[in-house]
C-alpha positions, -999 to 999 in steps of 0.1 A, spaced: -113 -402 -352 -98 -376 -329 -126 -377 -304 -124 -415 -299 -86 -412 -297 -88 -386 -269 -113 -405 -247 -95 -438 -251 -62 -420 -243 -76 -407 -210 -88 -442 -200 -55 -458 -211 -35 -434 -190 -56 -444 -160 -51 -481 -169 -13 -475 -174 -9 -459 -140 -16 -492 -123 6 -514 -146 40 -509 -129 28 -510 -93 -1 -536 -91 22 -565 -85 39 -546 -57 5 -538 -42 -2 -575 -40 32 -582 -24 26 -554 2 -7 -571 12 11 -604 18 9 -621 -16 38 -636 -36 47 -638 -73 22 -665 -79 -6 -646 -61 3 -614 -80 0 -630 -115 -32 -648 -105 -48 -615 -95 -35 -599 -127 -51 -628 -146 -85 -621 -131 -86 -588 -151 -80 -607 -184 -105 -634 -174 -133 -609 -168 -124 -592 -201 -127 -626 -218 -162 -630 -205 -173 -595 -212 -158 -586 -246 -181 -607 -268 -211 -595 -248 -201 -558 -251 -193 -563 -287 -226 -579 -294 -245 -552 -275 -226 -525 -294 -239 -541 -326 -275 -540 -314 -276 -507 -295 -246 -487 -307 -210 -481 -298 -215 -450 -277 -238 -463 -249 -215 -494 -244 -184 -472 -242 -201 -449 -217 -212 -478 -195 -178 -494 -195 -159 -462 -187 -182 -456 -157 -178 -491 -145 -140 -489 -148 -140 -458 -126 -159 -477 -99 -134 -506 -101 -105 -483 -95 -123 -467 -66 -127 -501 -50 -90 -508 -56 -80 -475 -39 -96 -485 -7 -89 -523 -8 -71 -535 23 -72 -573 16 -65 -595 -13 -101 -605 -19 -111 -568 -24 -82 -564 -48 -95 -595 -67 -131 -580 -68 -118 -547 -81 -98 -565 -109 -129 -585 -119 -150 -553 -122 -123 -534 -141 -115 -563 -164 -152 -567 -173 -154 -531 -183 -122 -534 -203 -141 -556 -227 -151 -523 -243 -121 -526 -266 -143 -547 -289 -167 -517 -292 -138 -493 -297 -123 -514 -325 -158 -518 -341 -162 -480 -339 -130 -475 -358 -140 -502 -383 -173 -483 -388 -157 -450 -398 -128 -464 -419 -125 -483 -451 -99 -510 -460 -75 -484 -474 -71 -467 -440 -82 -494 -416 -47 -501 -403 -42 -464 -397 -75 -463 -378 -66 -493 -357 -32 -477 -352 -49 -447 -336 -63 -470 -309 -28 -485 -306 -13 -450 -303 -37 -442 -274 -25 -474 -258 11 -464 -265 7 -429 -250 -11 -444 -221 19 -466 -215 42 -436 -217 23 -413 -194 4 -437 -172 33 -459 -158 55 -429 -153 27 -412 -132 20 -444 -113 56 -452 -105 63 -416 -94 31 -414 -73 39 -448 -56 74 -436 -45 109 -449 -46 108 -474 -18 89 -508 -20 82 -509 17 66 -474 19 49 -473 -15 16 -453 -19 -10 -472 -39 -41 -452 -30 -33 -420 -49 -25 -439 -82 -58 -458 -80 -78 -427 -73 -62 -409 -102 -71 -439 -125 -107 -437 -113 -108 -399 -121 -94 -404 -156 -119 -432 -165 -147 -408 -153 -132 -381 -176 -135 -406 -205 -171 -413 -196 -179 -375 -197 -159 -371 -229 -179 -399 -247 -212 -385 -234 -205 -350 -247 -183 -353 -278 -185 -388 -293 -210 -393 -321 -226 -427 -327 -209 -445 -356 -233 -474 -363 -263 -465 -384 -298 -469 -370 -306 -493 -398 -278 -517 -389 -287 -515 -352 -323 -525 -360 -311 -553 -383 -288 -566 -356 -315 -565 -330 -338 -584 -353 -312 -612 -358 -318 -644 -337 -298 -646 -305 -267 -667 -305 -243 -680 -278 -206 -672 -276 -199 -709 -282 -220 -709 -313 -201 -678 -325 -168 -695 -320 -180 -726 -338 -189 -704 -368 -152 -696 -372 -144 -731 -382 -159 -725 -417 -137 -693 -420 -102 -708 -421 -83 -676 -429 -101 -657 -402 -94 -685 -377 -57 -684 -385 -55 -647 -380 -73 -651 -346 -48 -678 -337 -20 -653 -343 -37 -630 -318 -39 -659 -293 -1 -666 -296 7 -629 -293 -14 -626 -261 2 -657 -246 36 -642 -252 25 -608 -238 9 -625 -207 41 -644 -200 64 -614 -202 44 -584 -191 28 -599 -160 61 -609 -144 83 -581 -156 79 -558 -125 88 -587 -102 116 -599 -125 131 -564 -124 128 -562 -86 143 -597 -80 173 -589 -103 178 -557 -82 177 -537 -113 155 -512 -94 151 -502 -57 115 -491 -59 85 -486 -82 100 -454 -96 128 -474 -111 104 -489 -136 96 -454 -151 126 -452 -175 120 -487 -188 83 -482 -193 88 -447 -208 112 -461 -235 87 -489 -242 57 -465 -243 74 -440 -266 84 -468 -290 49 -482 -291 33 -447 -296 58 -439 -324 50 -472 -342 13 -472 -339 8 -434 -341 29 -427 -371 48 -456 -387 23 -484 -389 0 -468 -415 29 -460 -438 45 -494 -434 13 -513 -441 7 -494 -472 43 -501 -484 47 -537 -473 12 -550 -463 -1 -564 -430 10 -600 -438 46 -591 -444 48 -568 -414 33 -595 -392 61 -619 -401 87 -592 -395 73 -582 -361 73 -618 -348 110 -620 -353 116 -586 -338 96 -597 -307 117 -629 -304 149 -609 -307 137 -586 -279 130 -615 -256 164 -630 -262 180 -596 -254 159 -594 -223 172 -629 -212 208 -618 -218 203 -585 -200 188 -603 -170 216 -629 -168 242 -601 -169 222 -573 -151 228 -549 -180 203 -521 -175 210 -504 -208 203 -537 -226 169 -539 -208 160 -505 -222 170 -516 -258 150 -548 -254 120 -530 -241 119 -506 -270 122 -535 -295 94 -555 -277 72 -524 -278 78 -517 -314 71 -554 -323 39 -552 -302 27 -521 -320 33 -537 -355 20 -571 -346 -12 -562 -328 -22 -535 -353 -16 -558 -382 -36 -586 -366 -65 -563 -357 -65 -549 -393 -66 -583 -409 -94 -595 -386 -115 -564 -394 -109 -568 -431 -122 -604 -431 -153 -596 -409 -186 -588 -427 -200 -553 -421 -230 -565 -401 -209 -585 -377 -178 -565 -371 -186 -559 -334 -193 -596 -329 -161 -607 -347 -140 -581 -329 -155 -593 -296 -146 -629 -305 -111 -618 -314 -107 -599 -281 -122 -627 -262 -99 -654 -276 -69 -631 -270 -78 -623 -235 -85 -659 -226 -50 -667 -239 -36 -639 -219 -56 -650 -188 -42 -685 -189 -7 -673 -195 -9 -647 -167 -24 -672 -143 5 -696 -149 34 -672 -151 40 -669 -114 41 -706 -110 64 -710 -140 86 -683 -126 89 -699 -92 93 -735 -104 115 -732 -135 135 -700 -129 133 -663 -136 140 -665 -173 116 -694 -181 85 -671 -189 106 -651 -214 119 -683 -231 83 -695 -235 73 -661 -249 100 -664 -275 87 -698 -286 52 -684 -290 62 -656 -314 84 -679 -335 53 -701 -339 33 -670 -348 58 -664 -377 49 -697 -393 12 -690 -390 18 -656 -406 34 -673 -435 3 -695 -439 -19 -664 -438 1 -647 -465 -2 -677 -488 -39 -681 -483 -46 -644 -486 -33 -643 -521 -58 -670 -532 -88 -660 -511 
């Protein structure tokens, strides 16, 4: 698992570099909060479209070639962003990068291939740890490279660095990653009749427990889209920071918490308490983090923002890993890539719609309104998690 962890980590650092500064890039080119979240949403929309396709292709032709192709495409997307001088070029770069980000389905399927149910959560946690460390290192690099003044921020260097890291991931996969899907399963999957994404979604209706788990993923992604897409602008408008560099401490605290949970704690906790119980706990932890964020914003308490960010990151690490593990456990061996693709697709569609609407909600209903809606989402997720726990015991 170390090889897949390293190559995903390099790509996630490149992805993380652009997180704290992308919204400011859009503002610099003449956009507003609504435009910024719309362009952010294009990334998730493209990922929604590509994840099932890349997951299905990984079932048929193997995980390695799909991961290689997507890393190379991501590198090209960042190069386009580096030289973009208009909003439509930014939009095009986000569509390309988002389409390549659909490789998460193949990465999750790779982990599912090489683990069993006893260590599945730990394996999924390694992907999460790569995300967490990416959010530790990437945003810090991006905010530092962009500078400490909004008006004079440098966005070319961060984008070029992201392109280089995605290319490093491509080379790493080509040289060091072994194919995880057996030749027999690939042949079996290629021989299977073709199916549409809609047909695959309809097939979930007969798998009630799996459908409930995927709905939890949808609610999590709505909450994440509402909060994460507006957070840089929220912090700027509250004058908590004076430039992109001001986000670094907040994102470092968040990234360290996420990496600690997914890299070390989640495996131990799931063995002791189980994914279903941890899913319920993490939903309340996320809700508490959002409430603290609202209080900190109303009172401009920087230290409370740091506490809320660490709580939100820890809740995210627990929640997402538990949901991924539960989905992979309920997916049949011959369709893990397809099911993981559907799971990623449903989640990214939810995140897309949430991100698209966040800027408008922010402007129309106030700065705290996206955070209030995110709180409502994770409270609803708690009740779904209760239903999952009840049904799991009798399934």
